[in-house]
C-alpha positions in Angstrom: 0.0 0.0 0.0 1.4 3.4 -1.0 1.3 6.5 1.1 -1.3 8.0 -1.3 -3.7 5.0 -1.1 -6.6 6.2 1.0 -9.1 3.6 -0.1 -10.3 1.1 2.5 -8.6 -2.3 2.3 -10.5 -5.5 2.5 -9.4 -6.0 6.1 -10.6 -2.5 7.0 -14.0 -3.2 5.4 -14.3 -6.5 7.3 -13.5 -4.6 10.5 -16.1 -2.0 9.7 -18.7 -4.7 9.0 -17.9 -6.4 12.3 -18.1 -3.2 14.4 -21.3 -2.0 12.6 -22.9 -5.4 13.3 -22.0 -5.3 17.0 -23.3 -1.7 17.3 -26.5 -2.6 15.5 -27.2 -5.3 18.1 -26.1 -3.4 21.2 -26.3 0.4 20.5 -29.7 1.3 19.2 -30.6 5.0 19.2 -33.5 4.6 21.7 -31.1 2.9 24.1 -28.5 5.6 23.8 -31.2 8.3 24.5 -32.4 6.5 27.6 -28.8 6.1 28.8 -28.0 9.8 28.5 -30.9 10.5 30.8 -29.5 8.3 33.5 -26.6 8.9 35.9 -24.4 6.4 34.1 -24.3 7.5 30.4 -21.4 5.2 29.6 -22.3 1.8 28.2 -19.7 -0.4 29.9 -21.3 -3.6 28.6 -20.8 -2.3 25.0 -17.3 -1.2 25.9 -16.4 -4.7 27.1 -17.8 -6.2 23.9 -15.8 -3.9 21.8 -12.6 -3.8 23.8 -12.4 -7.3 25.2 -14.7 -9.3 22.9 -13.3 -7.9 19.7 -9.9 -6.8 21.0 -10.3 -3.2 19.7 -8.9 -1.6 22.9 -5.5 -2.7 21.8 -5.5 -1.9 18.1 -2.6 0.6 18.5 -0.7 -1.5 21.0 2.1 -3.9 19.8 1.4 -7.6 19.7 4.1 -8.3 22.2 2.1 -6.3 24.8 -1.1 -8.2 24.0 -2.3 -5.6 21.5 -3.3 -6.0 17.9 -0.3 -4.2 16.4 -2.6 -2.4 13.9 -2.4 1.2 12.7 -4.3 4.4 12.9 -6.1 3.5 9.7 -7.9 0.6 11.5 -8.6 2.8 14.5 -10.1 5.4 12.2 -12.5 2.8 10.8 -13.7 1.9 14.3 -14.2 5.6 15.2 -16.2 6.1 12.0 -18.6 3.5 13.2 -18.7 4.7 16.7 -19.5 8.2 15.4 -22.3 6.8 13.3 -23.8 5.3 16.4 -22.8 8.1 18.8 -21.7 5.2 21.0 -21.2 6.2 24.7 -17.9 4.4 25.1 -14.4 5.7 26.1 -12.8 4.4 22.9 -11.2 7.7 21.7 -10.1 8.7 25.2 -8.7 5.3 26.3 -7.8 3.3 23.2 -6.3 6.3 21.4 -5.4 9.3 23.6 -4.3 7.4 26.8 -2.7 4.7 24.7 -0.6 7.2 22.6 0.6 8.9 25.8 1.7 5.6 27.3 3.4 4.5 24.0 5.5 7.7 24.2 6.4 6.9 27.8 7.1 3.2 27.2 4.7 2.2 30.0 4.5 -1.4 28.9 2.6 -2.8 32.0 -0.2 -0.2 31.6 -0.4 -0.7 27.9 -1.0 -4.4 28.4 -3.8 -3.6 30.9 -5.4 -1.2 28.3 -4.9 -3.8 25.5 -6.7 -6.5 27.5 -9.5 -4.2 28.6 -8.8 -4.7 32.2 -8.1 -1.0 32.6 -9.6 2.2 31.1 -7.3 5.1 30.9 -7.9 8.8 30.6 -5.4 11.6 29.9 -6.1 14.4 32.4 -5.9 17.2 29.9 -9.0 19.3 29.1 -10.9 18.1 26.1 -10.7 21.4 24.3 -6.8 21.4 24.3 -5.3 21.5 20.8 -2.2 19.7 19.9 0.8 21.8 20.9 -1.5 24.0 23.1 -0.8 24.8 26.7 -2.3 22.5 29.3 -2.8 22.7 33.0 -0.6 20.8 35.5 -0.8 19.8 39.1 1.7 20.3 41.9 4.1 17.7 43.1 4.6 18.1 46.9 6.5 15.5 49.0 6.0 12.8 46.3 2.2 13.3 46.0 0.0 15.3 43.6 -2.2 18.3 44.4 -4.4 20.3 42.2 -7.6 20.5 40.1 -8.0 19.7 36.4 -11.2 20.5 34.5 -12.9 19.3 31.4 -11.5 15.8 31.5 -13.4 13.5 29.1 -14.5 10.1 30.3 -12.8 10.5 33.6 -15.9 9.1 35.4 -15.2 5.6 34.0 -11.4 5.7 34.0 -9.4 3.3 36.2 -6.1 5.2 35.8 -5.6 8.9 35.1 -2.5 10.2 33.3 -1.8 13.4 35.0 0.8 16.1 33.9 2.6 17.7 36.8 4.6 21.0 37.3 7.9 19.1 37.4 7.5 18.1 33.7 6.5 14.6 34.4 3.4 12.5 33.4 2.1 10.5 36.4 -0.2 7.5 36.5 -2.8 8.0 39.3 -5.4 5.4 40.3 -8.8 7.0 39.7 -10.0 6.0 43.2 -7.2 8.2 44.6 -8.8 11.3 43.0 -12.1 13.0 43.4 -13.9 12.9 40.1 -17.0 15.1 39.8 -19.2 15.0 36.7 -20.0 18.4 35.1 -22.7 19.5 32.8 -21.8 18.6 29.2 -23.6 19.3 25.9 -22.7 15.9 24.6 -23.9 13.4 27.2 -22.5 10.5 25.3 -19.0 11.8 26.1 -19.3 13.4 29.6 -16.6 15.5 31.1 -15.6 15.9 34.8 -13.4 17.8 37.2 -10.6 15.9 38.8 -9.2 17.0 42.1 -6.0 15.5 43.6 -5.3 16.1 47.2 -2.2 14.2 48.2 -2.8 11.5 45.6 0.1 9.1 45.1 1.4 8.9 41.5 3.9 6.9 39.5 6.1 9.0 37.1 5.9 7.5 33.6 8.0 9.9 31.6 8.0 13.5 30.3 4.6 15.0 30.0 5.3 17.4 27.1 6.0 14.9 24.3 3.5 12.4 25.6 0.7 14.9 25.7 1.7 16.4 22.3 1.6 12.9 20.7 -1.7 11.9 22.3 -3.5 15.1 21.3 -2.2 15.0 17.7 -3.5 11.5 17.3 -6.8 12.5 19.0 -7.3 15.4 16.7 -6.4 13.4 13.6 -8.7 10.4 14.5 -11.5 12.7 15.8 -12.0 13.6 12.1 -13.0 10.0 11.4 -15.6 10.1 14.2 -16.9 13.4 12.8 -17.1 11.7 9.4 -19.3 9.0 11.0 -21.6 11.6 12.4 -21.9 13.4 9.1 -22.3 10.3 7.1 -25.1 8.9 9.3 -27.0 12.2 9.4 -26.8 12.6 5.6 -27.9 9.0 5.0 -30.7 9.2 7.4 -32.0 12.5 6.0 -32.0 11.1 2.5 -33.9 8.1 3.6 -36.5 10.2 5.5 -37.0 12.6 2.6 -37.7 9.7 0.3 -40.5 8.5 2.6 -42.0 11.8 3.7 -44.6 13.2 1.3 -46.1 16.6 0.6 -48.7 17.3 -2.2 -48.7 13.5 -2.7 -45.1 13.3 -3.8 -41.8 12.5 -1.9 -40.3 15.7 -0.3 -36.9 14.5 -1.5 -38.0 15.1 -5.1 -38.2 18.9 -4.6 -35.3 20.5 -6.5 -34.4 22.9 -3.7 -33.9 20.0 -1.3 -32.0 18.0 -3.9 -29.5 20.9 -4.2 -29.0 21.1 -0.4 -28.4 17.4 -0.2 -26.0 17.3 -3.1 -24.0 20.1 -1.6 -23.9 18.2 1.7 -22.9 15.0 0.0 -19.9 16.8 -1.6 -18.8 18.1 1.8 -19.0 14.7 3.3 -17.0 13.1 0.5 -14.3 15.8 1.0 -14.4 15.1 4.7 -13.8 11.4 4.1 -10.7 12.3 2.0 -9.4 14.6 4.8 -10.1 12.1 7.6 -8.5 9.2 5.7 -5.5 11.4 4.9 -5.0 12.2 8.6 -5.4 8.5 9.6 -2.9 7.4 6.9 -0.4 10.2 7.9 -0.6 9.1 11.6 0.0 5.5 10.4 3.0 6.3 8.2 4.4 9.4 9.8 4.4 11.4 6.6 3.4 15.1 6.9 1.4 14.2 10.0 1.0 17.7 11.5 -0.2 19.1 8.2 -2.6 16.2 7.5 -4.1 16.5 11.0 -4.5 20.3 10.8 -6.2 20.0 7.4 -8.6 17.3 8.6 -9.6 19.2 11.7 -9.9 22.5 9.9 -12.5 20.9 7.6 -14.2 18.3 9.8 -16.0 20.3 12.4 -17.9 22.6 10.1 -19.0 19.7 7.9 -20.2 17.6 10.8 -22.1 20.5 12.4 -23.6 21.4 9.0 -24.8 17.8 8.3 -26.4 17.5 11.7 -28.1 20.9 11.4 -29.5 20.1 8.0 -30.7 16.7 9.3 -32.5 18.4 12.2 -34.1 21.0 9.9 -35.1 18.6 7.1 -36.7 16.2 9.5 -39.0 19.0 10.4 -41.2 18.6 13.5 -40.1 15.0 14.3 -36.5 16.1 14.3 -37.2 18.5 17.1 -38.5 15.8 19.4 -36.4 14.2 22.2 -37.4 10.8 21.0 -35.6 11.2 17.7 -31.9 10.6 17.9 -30.8 13.6 15.7 -30.2 15.7 18.8 -27.6 13.2 19.9 -25.7 13.8 16.6 -26.0 17.5 16.7 -24.7 17.6 20.3 -21.8 15.3 19.4 -21.0 17.4 16.3 -21.1 20.6 18.4 -19.0 19.2 21.2 -16.5 17.7 18.7 -16.1 21.1 17.0 -14.2 22.3 20.1 -12.6 19.1 21.1 -8.8 18.9 20.6 -8.8 22.4 19.1 -11.3 24.4 17.1 -11.3 24.6 13.3 -9.9 28.1 13.6 -7.0 27.0 15.8 -6.2 24.2 13.3 -6.3 26.7 10.4 -3.9 28.9 12.2 -1.6 26.0 12.9 -1.8 24.9 9.3 -0.9 28.4 8.1 2.2 28.4 10.3 3.1 24.8 9.2 3.1 25.7 5.5 4.5 29.2 6.0 1.5 30.9 4.7 0.4 33.3 7.4 -3.2 34.6 7.5 -3.8 38.3 6.9 
């Protein structure tokens, strides 16, 4: 496979089919809506089926550490399907973000635990932090950690927190040694929390700066695949609905004005697919990774939000109801639009990377 081959391989399509089948059986929209109304929005049973049953938690982890030894291309396929289902599982935060940080630090024992789904990890850096951006740290005093970190995604279900400290280190902290308080979040399928450490013991894993930078770069690049899944589902579902809904005794989808809107949206989604695949391939090969990630994120958020907004509007009254799942996709798209850096932040980073400064 060459660096420019962004088509899905047979293995990737087989992986997609397997994940989509599992989600169809265990992650129906009505069930997700009910779960978001509860105090435990995470679907741990689904996570176990994905992570342990299918071995997807260890996709990016080498085989000698009980992982799958796959690449970011395969992880991107999984995230596309999770985005299509707005699945409330900590895949991005544990199997990608925490895993990438641990790979940078060489924490083999924790990587094995993540790969075998015995542990869920979370990087204690705010969800809105862009790759290369500044992040908050905690204090190290007498060998223990003290401080407060906000906006930590999926901290509520994490077993181990990877915490950056003011001495430049990244520390592994058992989640039960911290106080984790859920906070209101627009996207209830990926809740955030505040983490307070008051004398928590921690094990230094390595340097925080390169580990966090690597983790956030992978997160931003693969988030585009999740956003692709959101956009693709909303477009497909809207086309299906407009073929069935009738006005003046003819399908609404036959009206020219709506055809034009859907055609424009289809072009945007196709371009998003190319950008997302480009970022995943660059992460896998190491070729122009920073540029590919910045391009993908500069484009992904507006398209995902636009697709969800169009779906909501074109479903008319039923799209405004709490019972219809479109609101889940709009909230995920909106939340993703600020996760790991806004589109504007990535455009600014891209301008600097290619030495073409904005006016």
